[in-house]
C-alpha positions as CSV (number, residue, x, y, z in Angstrom):
1,M,135.0,90.1,112.0
2,P,138.6,91.7,111.3
3,S,140.7,92.5,114.3
4,Y,141.7,96.1,115.1
5,P,144.8,97.4,116.9
6,L,144.0,99.3,120.1
7,L,145.7,102.2,121.6
8,S,147.9,101.2,124.6
9,P,146.4,102.5,128.0
10,D,149.3,104.9,128.3
11,A,148.5,106.4,125.0
12,V,144.8,107.2,125.8
13,V,145.2,110.5,127.6
14,P,147.9,112.0,125.4
15,T,145.7,111.1,122.2
16,Y,142.6,112.6,123.6
17,T,144.6,115.7,124.8
18,R,145.7,116.2,121.2
19,I,142.3,115.8,119.7
20,A,140.4,117.7,122.3
21,P,140.3,121.0,120.3
22,L,138.8,119.2,117.3
23,H,136.8,116.5,119.0
24,D,133.4,118.2,118.6
25,V,133.8,118.6,114.9
26,H,133.6,114.8,114.1
27,A,131.2,114.3,117.0
28,L,128.8,116.9,115.7
29,L,129.1,115.7,112.1
30,C,129.1,111.9,112.5
31,E,127.8,111.1,116.0
32,S,125.2,113.7,116.9
33,D,122.2,111.7,115.7
34,A,123.3,108.7,117.8
35,R,123.8,110.9,120.8
36,E,120.4,112.4,120.5
37,Q,118.8,108.9,120.2
38,A,120.8,107.9,123.4
39,L,119.5,110.8,125.2
40,R,115.9,110.0,124.2
41,W,116.3,106.4,125.4
42,A,117.9,107.6,128.6
43,A,114.7,109.6,129.2
44,V,116.2,111.3,132.3
45,Q,113.4,112.5,134.7
46,N,114.0,115.5,137.0
47,G,115.1,114.3,140.4
48,E,117.0,111.1,139.2
49,T,120.5,110.1,140.0
50,V,122.5,109.8,136.8
51,L,126.0,108.8,135.8
52,E,127.8,109.4,132.5
53,V,130.9,107.5,131.9
54,G,133.3,109.2,129.5
55,V,132.0,112.8,129.5
56,G,134.4,114.0,126.9
57,T,133.8,117.7,126.2
58,G,130.2,117.5,127.7
59,L,128.1,117.2,124.5
60,A,125.7,114.7,126.2
61,F,126.5,115.8,129.8
62,E,125.0,119.3,129.4
63,P,121.6,118.1,128.3
64,L,121.5,115.4,131.0
65,V,122.1,118.1,133.6
66,E,119.5,120.3,132.1
67,A,117.0,117.6,132.2
68,N,117.8,117.1,135.9
69,P,118.0,120.3,137.8
70,D,116.6,118.9,141.1
71,G,118.5,115.5,140.8
72,W,122.1,114.7,140.7
73,T,124.2,114.0,137.6
74,L,127.8,112.8,137.9
75,G,130.2,112.7,135.0
76,I,133.6,111.1,134.9
77,D,136.4,111.2,132.3
78,R,140.1,110.4,132.3
79,T,141.4,113.2,130.2
80,P,141.8,116.6,131.9
81,A,141.8,118.5,128.6
82,M,138.4,117.2,127.7
83,M,137.1,117.8,131.3
84,R,138.2,121.4,131.1
85,R,136.0,121.9,128.0
86,A,133.1,120.0,129.7
87,R,133.4,122.4,132.7
88,R,133.3,125.4,130.5
89,R,130.1,124.1,128.8
90,L,128.5,123.6,132.2
91,A,129.5,127.1,133.5
92,E,125.9,128.3,133.8
93,A,124.5,125.1,135.3
94,P,123.5,125.0,139.0
95,P,126.6,123.7,140.8
96,T,124.4,121.7,143.2
97,A,123.0,119.6,140.3
98,F,126.1,117.9,139.0
99,A,129.7,117.0,139.5
100,L,132.5,116.3,137.1
101,R,135.4,114.1,138.2
102,N,138.6,113.0,136.6
103,A,138.6,109.2,137.1
104,D,139.7,106.0,135.5
105,L,136.7,103.8,134.8
106,Y,138.8,100.7,135.6
107,T,139.6,101.8,139.2
108,L,136.3,103.8,139.8
109,R,134.3,102.3,142.7
110,L,130.5,103.0,142.4
111,P,128.0,102.5,145.2
112,P,125.6,99.6,144.6
113,A,122.1,100.1,143.5
114,H,122.6,103.9,143.5
115,F,121.9,105.3,139.9
116,D,118.6,105.5,138.0
117,V,120.4,105.7,134.7
118,I,124.0,105.2,133.4
119,V,125.0,106.6,130.1
120,C,128.2,105.8,128.2
121,M,128.9,107.1,124.7
122,Y,131.8,106.2,122.4
123,V,134.0,104.8,125.2
124,L,133.6,101.0,125.2
125,D,134.5,101.0,121.4
126,L,138.1,102.0,122.4
127,L,138.6,99.4,125.1
128,P,139.5,95.7,124.9
129,M,136.5,93.5,124.3
130,H,137.6,91.1,127.0
131,D,136.9,93.9,129.5
132,F,133.3,94.6,128.4
133,V,131.5,92.0,130.5
134,E,133.4,93.0,133.7
135,L,132.8,96.7,133.3
136,L,129.2,96.3,132.3
137,S,128.6,93.9,135.3
138,R,130.0,96.6,137.6
139,W,127.7,99.3,136.1
140,R,124.7,97.0,136.3
141,Q,125.4,96.5,140.1
142,A,125.6,100.4,140.4
143,L,122.0,100.7,139.0
144,R,119.0,100.5,141.0
145,P,116.8,97.5,140.2
146,G,114.9,98.4,137.1
147,G,117.5,101.2,136.3
148,R,118.5,101.7,132.7
149,M,121.9,101.5,130.9
150,V,122.3,103.5,127.7
151,L,125.2,103.0,125.3
152,A,126.3,104.5,122.0
153,G,129.3,103.8,120.1
154,M,130.9,102.9,116.6
155,T,129.7,99.7,115.2
156,H,130.2,97.4,112.2
157,G,129.1,98.7,108.9
158,W,126.0,97.1,107.3
159,T,126.4,98.5,103.7
160,W,129.1,99.4,101.3
161,V,129.2,103.0,102.2
162,H,130.6,102.1,105.7
163,R,133.7,100.4,104.4
164,P,136.1,103.3,104.6
165,W,135.2,103.7,108.3
166,M,135.9,100.0,108.8
167,L,139.3,100.4,107.1
168,L,140.6,103.6,108.8
169,P,140.9,102.2,112.4
170,R,142.9,99.3,111.2
171,L,145.4,101.6,109.4
172,H,145.7,104.3,112.0
173,P,144.1,103.4,115.4
174,A,144.5,106.9,117.0
175,I,142.4,108.5,114.1
176,F,139.1,108.3,116.1
177,G,140.8,108.3,119.5
178,G,141.3,104.6,119.3
179,C,137.7,103.7,118.6
180,R,136.8,100.8,116.3
181,P,133.5,99.0,115.4
182,V,132.0,96.7,118.0
183,A,128.7,95.2,118.6
184,L,127.7,95.4,122.3
185,R,124.4,93.7,122.6
186,P,125.8,90.2,123.4
187,Y,128.0,91.7,126.1
188,L,125.1,93.5,127.8
189,R,123.3,90.3,128.0
190,A,126.2,88.4,129.3
191,A,126.6,91.0,132.0
192,G,123.1,90.3,133.3
193,F,121.1,93.1,131.6
194,V,117.6,92.4,130.2
195,D,115.3,93.9,127.7
196,V,118.0,95.0,125.4
197,S,117.1,97.3,122.6
198,R,119.4,98.3,119.7
199,Q,119.2,100.8,116.9
200,R,121.8,101.3,114.1
201,I,122.3,104.9,112.9
202,S,124.3,106.0,109.9
203,Q,125.2,109.7,109.9
204,R,127.4,110.9,107.0
205,T,128.1,107.2,106.3
206,F,129.6,106.8,109.9
207,P,128.0,103.7,111.5
208,S,126.9,103.8,115.2
209,E,124.7,101.7,117.4
210,V,122.6,102.9,120.4
211,L,121.5,100.4,123.0
212,R,119.3,100.5,126.0
213,A,119.0,97.7,128.7
214,Y,117.8,97.4,132.2
215,R,119.0,95.9,135.5
216,P,116.4,93.1,136.4
217,K,114.0,93.8,139.1
218,P,113.9,91.3,142.0
């Protein structure tokens, strides 16, 4: 697979601050089908403890909270401009049902065996691949035994219509906020997850993958 340049860590917040006003346009046009599938696979039940890593403007966080009014849903993101939009989106939600926190996923410390489900959409595809197993292992440990991990992100194209999307991140890494195509299933398995399912979704020729995996039970 071709290599892709990455945004520097110092460029992430400024880049997402700039694209925050237009973020939802691309997300709704090209990523909404994958997000909906990820939410179906998350299958949040009322009363669960849920974490979303990389809330962005709250496109997925809002339905996660709505499905879980008697539980607890935590969302984290690193970019204040994105979090402000997420908070506005959640203005009518019960404040006892959720929390939004500005946090860096690299330094975030999560309690062990605490969450029923962790959701992460279009985040890992902007990070260095050598960090995937460490981050996924940390999230696995934060899940209760039998808990589920659901991921969505940009993936490698599988037909000719995807070729422009494969080229653009190499020419201009910031164009999708630093995201580039990755394939996450091997990293989930290397991090100790089991029963890994994967679905590819092409929306307006933009290639995404959705994955669900589980922390093993004792």
